[in-house]
N, C-alpha and C positions, 0 to 999 in steps of 0.2 A: 694616612687618613687622619681626620679630625677625632681627637679623643672622645670617648663617650663619657657623659657627665652622670656620675652615679651619686645616689642617696643611700645611706646606711639605716636600715630599720632596726634600731635598738642598739644598745651599748653592750651587747653580750661578749663575754670574755674571748670567745673563739674569733669574733670579729675585731675586737679590739686589739688583740695580741697577735694574731695571726693572719687573717685574712684581709683585713683592710690594710695594714702595713704592706703586705705582699702586693695587693693591687696598686697601691700608690707608687711603686716601684716602676710600673709599667707606663710608657708614654701613651698608651692607648686608653689609659683609665684616669680620669679626673674625678676625684672624690670631692664633691662640692657640698655635702650636707650629712648630718646624722640627726636622728631623732630618738628621743626617749620619752617615757611617760613623765619624767622630770626634766625640765629645761636645764637645771643645774647639773644634772648628770650628763646631759647632752653637751653642755658647754665644757665640761671637764674633758670628756673625750675628744672634742673638737680642739680644744687648746692643746691637748697631749699629742695629737697627731697632725696638727696644722690644717684642720678642716675649717673652711670659711663660715658656714652655716650651722646653727644649732636650733633644733626645734624641740619644744616641749610636749608634742604629741606626733602620733604616726601620721594622723590624718592631715597635719599641716605640712609634713614633708611631702606627702603624696600629691598635694594641691600645688606645690612648686612647679611651675612651668619650665623651670631651667633644668630640671632632672630628667634624664631619658631612661635610666635604669635603676633598679633596686636591688640591694642585696639583703635578703631576709635570713637573719640568724636567730629569730624569735623561738621560744619553746616550741616543741613539736606540734602542740595542739593549735597554735597560731599560724603554722605555715600555710595551710590552705586558705583560711579566711583573709589573711593579709596579703597573700599573693593574689587573690581574687580582687581584692581592694585595689591593689597596685595596678593590676591589669585594667580594671575598669577606668583607671586614671591615665591609662595610655602608656604605662611604664613597663619595660621588660623587666623580668624577674629572674635572678639567680638565687635559688632558695636552698638553705642549708637542708643537708639530709637529716632524717628521711623527709621526703616531701610531704608525707602525710602520716597519720597514725595508722590508717587501714587503707586497703585498696578502694573500698567504697567511697571513703572520704575523698581520696585522690581523684576519683572519677568526675567530681565537680569542676576539676580543672580544665575539663574538655570544653567548657564554655567560654574559656579565654579566646579572644578574637584571634584569627589567624595571623594577623600582622604583629601580634605581641609574642615575643619569644619567652618561653619558660624553660628553664633547665635546673636540674638538681646538682648541688655543689659537691660532686666527687672529684676533687682536686687531684686525687692519685692518678687518673687517667690521662692527666697532662704532664706528669712527670717523666723525664727520659728514661728512667730506669724501667718503668712499666712498659713504655713504648718499645724500648730495645729488647725486653724480655719477650714480648709478643712477637717481634720480628724474628727472633731466633727461633721461636716455635713455629712460626708460619713458614720459615725456610727448611724446617725438618731437620734441624741440627741435634735435636734431642730425640729424633724419632717421631712416634706418635705420642701425644700427650695423653696420658691415662689417669693420673691422679694429681689433684690439688689439694694440699693440706694447708690450713690457715689457723693460726694461733693469734689472738689479739685480746689483751687484758690490761686491766689497771685496778687499783683499789681506791673505792670511795664509799664511805659510809656517812657522809655528811647528811643530816636529815633535811637541811634547807636546799640541797642541791636538786635541780630539775631532773636529774637522771634518776633520783630515787623517789619520784613522785608518779606513781602508777596512773593516776587520773588525768595526767597531761602528757602521757606517752614516755615515761621513763622505762629504764631497763636496758639490759645489754644488747638484746637482739636489734631494737630500733636504733640504738646509739652507735654500736660498732659491728653487730652482726651483718648489717647493711653493706659494709666494706667486703666482708667475706664473700656475700653473694655476688657483689659487682666484680670481684676478683675471679670468681668461676666463670661468670658470663664473658668477661673480657678476654681471658686466656684461652678458654675453649672456643671462643667465637661461636657461642651456641647458647641456647636456653635449656634450663633443666626441665624434666617432664614430671618428676615426682620427688618427694622427700620425706624423711623420717627424722624426728627430732626428740630430744630429752631436755626438760628445763627444770632447774632448781631455782626456787623463789625465796626471796628474803622473807622471814617469818613476820617481820615488823613492816617494811615497806611495801611488800607484795609485789615487787619488780622482779623480773628474771634477773639473777645474779650470776648464774652460769647457764649458758645454752649451748648444746652441741647438736649438730646436725649433719646428716648425709644426704647429698642431692645427686640424683641420677641424671646425668645429661645425655644418656643413650649411647650406643655403640661402645660400651665398657668405660665410659668416662664418669669419673667420680669426684665430687668435691666434698671434702670433710672439714668441718671446722669447729673450734670451741672459742666462745667469747665469754669473757667474765669481767664484771665490775667490782669483784672482791677477791682478786687474786694479785699475785706479784705483777708489776708492769712488765709486759713483754709483748713482742709482735714478730711474726715470721711468716713468710710465704715459702713452701716447698713444692716444686712441681716435678712430677717423675714422668719421664717418657720412656719409650722402649729402647732408647739408645743413650739417654743422658739425663741430667737433672739440672734445674735452675733453683737457686736459692735467692730471695730478696731479703736482705738483713733488717732494713727498717722499711717496710713497705708502705706504712700508712702515715707516719709522722716523720717523714724525711726531713732532716735538718735543712733550714734555708741559708745556713752560713758555713757549711763545710761539705766537701765532696761526699758523694755516696757510692755504693758499688753493689753489684750483683755477683753471684758466683755460678759459673757454668762447669759441670763436672760430667766427663764422658764415662765415669764409673770404672775405669781401669785400675784404680787403687782404692782400697777401702779407707775409711776414716777421713774422707775428703782430700786425701793426698793428691788426687788427680784433678782437683778443681782449679779453675782459673778465674780470676777477677776480672770483671768489666767494670771499669771506673768511669764516673761522670763528674764533670766540674760542678762547682757550686750553682745551685738553682733553686728558686723559690717557686714551688708547685702553685702557691696562691696567685703569684704574679702570672703564671702561665695560664691559669684557669681565667682570671679576669681578662686578660688579653685575648684569649680564644672567644670568650662571649662577646667582647666588645667587637671584635672582628665580624662575628656573626651578625650583631646589630647593624653594623655598617654595610653588610652585604659583601664583605671582603672574603668571607669563607663560609661554608655551610655549617649549621649547628649539628655537630656529629651526635650529640646526646641531648634529646629534647624530651618533651613530655611524655611521649609514648615510651621511651627508655624508663623513665621514672615510675610510670604506671606498672611496667612489667616487673620491675624490682619490687614495688609494693605487693603485687600479687604472690610473689615468691616468699616474701616474708610472712604473709597471711598463711600461706600453705604451712610454712614451718610452725607457726603458732598453733594452727589447727591440728597438726600432727602431734604437737606435745599434749595436746589435750585428749586426743583420740587414742594415743598410743598405737598408731598404725600409720601406713603409708599414705600420703595425701597427694593426689594428682595437682598439677600446677596448670592453671588455664593459660592457653596461649593469648598473644596479644589480640 
C-alpha cells in the first residue's frame, strides 16, 4: 500500500522523542510536516527528525492538502477542539490519550464525519507482549482471570509541566490512570460496571498526585490500580487466574531498542520459582501503532479501537473521579 502522509500537531516531547521517531520507522507512515505556534520551534523539530515541512501555526498545517492524517499530542484541553478542526479539514486523527478531559467533552467528537477515522493513541495494545498475554488468557492457560493489579508511577513536581496544571487536564488519573483502565478492559475483554476510588491531591497544584481505584467487571472480576505522579518511577501489571499468573514487567513504556518479556507462572512453587519467561524481540510499539492506523486509513484493515472505545474509556475515568468525590461506589454508563 501507499504510505499515509502524516502531519504532526505540535512539538510535544512525547511526539518528538517517542511517537514520531517510531512512526518514521514504518514504511506505511510518511511524516511530511510538523506545526508549532512558533515556526522556529517547528523548524528545529523538522531539522532534528528529517521532516520536510515546518509550519508556524496549527491552522497552516491543517490547510495543507498533502496531509492525510494528523497526530495530535497537544495538552489535554486541546485534544477535542484540534481533533475537530483536523476532522473538519478532512484529516484522520490519531489523538494522544486521554482523548478529552471529560466524557461530556468527548461526546462532541461524535460529529466527526463517518469517513474520517479518529482513534486514541494507546500504543500498548499494539505491542506483542500485550497481545500474547491476552492470547494466553483467552486460551485458558491461567484458568479464569479473576484479578488484575496495576501500578504506574513517576515523580514530577515541575510547576510549568502540563501534568501539574489542573485547569488543562493535569493529574495522574488522566495521564496514566487511563492506561490502567485500558489494561482492565483489554485483558478482561469486558467493560466495568461500577467503581470506587480514593484520591490524594497536591496542595499547591490541586491535581491528583496519587489515585487508587477498584473496578468491578462483574462475575468476580476485579481491577485494582494505583497511579502516582509523585512516587518513585515504577510500573507493573499482575494478572491472577484460577490456575496461573501473568506478570508484565514493563507494560507501558516498553523499550523500543531492546527485547521485552512477560512471565507466566503456574503457581507450583512460591516466590516465582515456577514462572517461565516469554520473550519478545525488539519492537517499537509506536511504529506498530502508526502502521495499524495507516492500514485502517487505506482500508487494508479495520480500525479495532475507534471513537466509541475512546468514549467508553472517558466514561470510566469520569466515574472514578465521581467516586473520589462521593466516597461511594459509582455506576459506569454503558456505551
